C-alpha positions as CSV (number, residue, x, y, z in Angstrom):
1,X,74.4,13.5,11.4
2,X,71.1,14.4,9.6
3,X,70.8,12.0,6.6
4,X,69.3,13.7,3.4
5,X,68.2,11.5,0.1
6,X,67.2,13.2,-3.0
7,X,64.9,11.8,-6.0
8,X,62.8,13.1,-8.7
9,X,65.7,14.5,-10.8
10,X,65.5,13.5,-14.7
11,X,65.1,15.0,-18.2
12,X,62.4,17.2,-19.2
13,X,61.4,19.2,-22.0
14,X,61.5,23.2,-21.7
15,X,58.1,24.2,-20.0
16,X,57.7,21.0,-18.2
17,X,57.5,19.8,-14.8
18,X,59.3,17.9,-12.0
19,X,59.1,17.3,-9.0
20,X,62.0,16.7,-6.5
21,X,61.9,15.2,-3.1
22,X,64.2,14.9,-0.2
23,X,63.9,12.3,2.7
24,X,65.4,12.8,5.8
25,X,66.5,10.6,8.4
26,X,65.1,12.3,11.4
27,X,61.8,14.4,12.3
28,X,62.3,17.5,9.8
29,X,60.2,19.4,12.6
30,X,63.4,19.4,14.8
31,X,65.4,20.8,11.8
32,X,66.0,24.7,11.8
33,X,65.4,24.9,8.0
34,X,65.4,23.1,4.8
35,X,66.4,23.9,1.4
36,X,67.5,23.4,-2.2
37,X,70.4,24.5,-3.8
38,X,71.6,23.7,-7.5
39,X,74.8,23.8,-9.1
40,X,75.4,23.9,-12.8
41,X,78.5,22.9,-14.2
42,X,81.3,25.4,-13.9
43,X,79.6,27.4,-11.5
44,X,78.9,28.0,-7.8
45,X,76.1,26.3,-5.7
46,X,72.9,28.6,-5.6
47,X,70.1,28.6,-3.1
48,X,67.0,27.8,-4.9
49,X,64.3,27.9,-2.1
50,X,64.4,27.6,1.8
51,X,61.7,26.6,4.1
52,X,61.9,27.5,7.9
53,X,60.9,25.6,10.7
54,X,58.3,28.6,11.4
55,X,56.8,28.0,7.8
56,X,58.6,31.2,6.2
57,X,59.8,30.9,2.4
58,X,62.3,32.3,0.5
59,X,63.1,31.8,-3.4
60,X,66.0,32.9,-5.7
61,X,64.9,35.5,-7.9
62,X,65.1,33.5,-11.1
63,X,62.7,30.7,-9.9
64,X,59.8,32.9,-8.2
65,X,56.4,32.4,-9.3
66,X,57.9,28.8,-11.0
67,X,59.2,26.8,-8.1
68,X,57.5,25.8,-4.9
69,X,59.4,24.1,-1.9
70,X,56.9,22.5,0.7
71,X,56.9,20.0,3.2
72,X,55.2,16.6,4.8
73,X,56.1,16.3,8.1
74,X,54.5,12.8,8.4
75,X,56.9,11.3,5.9
76,X,59.8,13.7,6.9
77,X,60.5,14.9,3.2
78,X,60.6,18.1,1.8
79,X,59.5,19.1,-2.1
80,X,60.6,21.1,-4.8
81,X,57.7,21.6,-7.1
82,X,59.4,23.0,-10.2
83,X,57.2,24.1,-13.3
84,X,57.8,26.0,-16.5
85,X,61.2,24.8,-16.4
86,X,63.9,26.2,-19.0
87,X,67.0,25.1,-20.0
88,X,69.0,27.7,-17.6
89,X,67.3,25.3,-14.7
90,X,69.9,22.6,-15.8
91,X,72.0,21.5,-12.7
92,X,72.7,19.1,-9.9
93,X,69.7,19.9,-7.2
94,X,71.3,19.5,-4.1
95,X,69.1,19.2,-0.5
96,X,70.1,21.1,2.4
97,X,69.4,20.7,6.1
98,X,70.3,23.3,9.1
99,X,69.6,22.1,12.5
100,X,71.2,22.1,16.2
101,X,70.2,25.7,16.3
102,X,71.8,26.4,13.1
103,X,75.1,25.2,13.9
104,X,75.3,22.1,11.9
105,X,74.2,21.3,8.1
106,X,74.0,18.3,6.2
107,X,74.1,17.9,2.1
108,X,72.1,15.2,-0.1
109,X,73.9,13.5,-2.5
110,X,72.4,15.4,-5.6
111,X,69.9,14.6,-8.4
112,X,70.3,15.9,-11.9
113,X,67.8,17.9,-13.5
114,X,68.1,18.4,-17.3
115,X,65.9,20.8,-19.4
116,X,66.3,20.4,-23.2
117,X,64.1,19.9,-26.3
């Protein structure tokens, strides 16, 4: 089982920035893909951004141009840089890893991001 630990959440004003980190217990180059999801109160958990082992990225339409997913293979860490934050970005953000040829998945514990003035 791959362990994932998120960090970097917090309270930020609209228009501000945050960077989330997700540290994996294994080499991330062995994982098929890593992603960030978010879940707001009363809503489903939605994909925010995904980064495949081959380097392909995809983003939810609502965050394109504002959020960037990246990785540091040496640190086994994936990041989510979030700029121009909006109140509607408020949610618990979860890290997700897909591995074993896509047959297994792990979730982190989540980190709260709140955007408010």
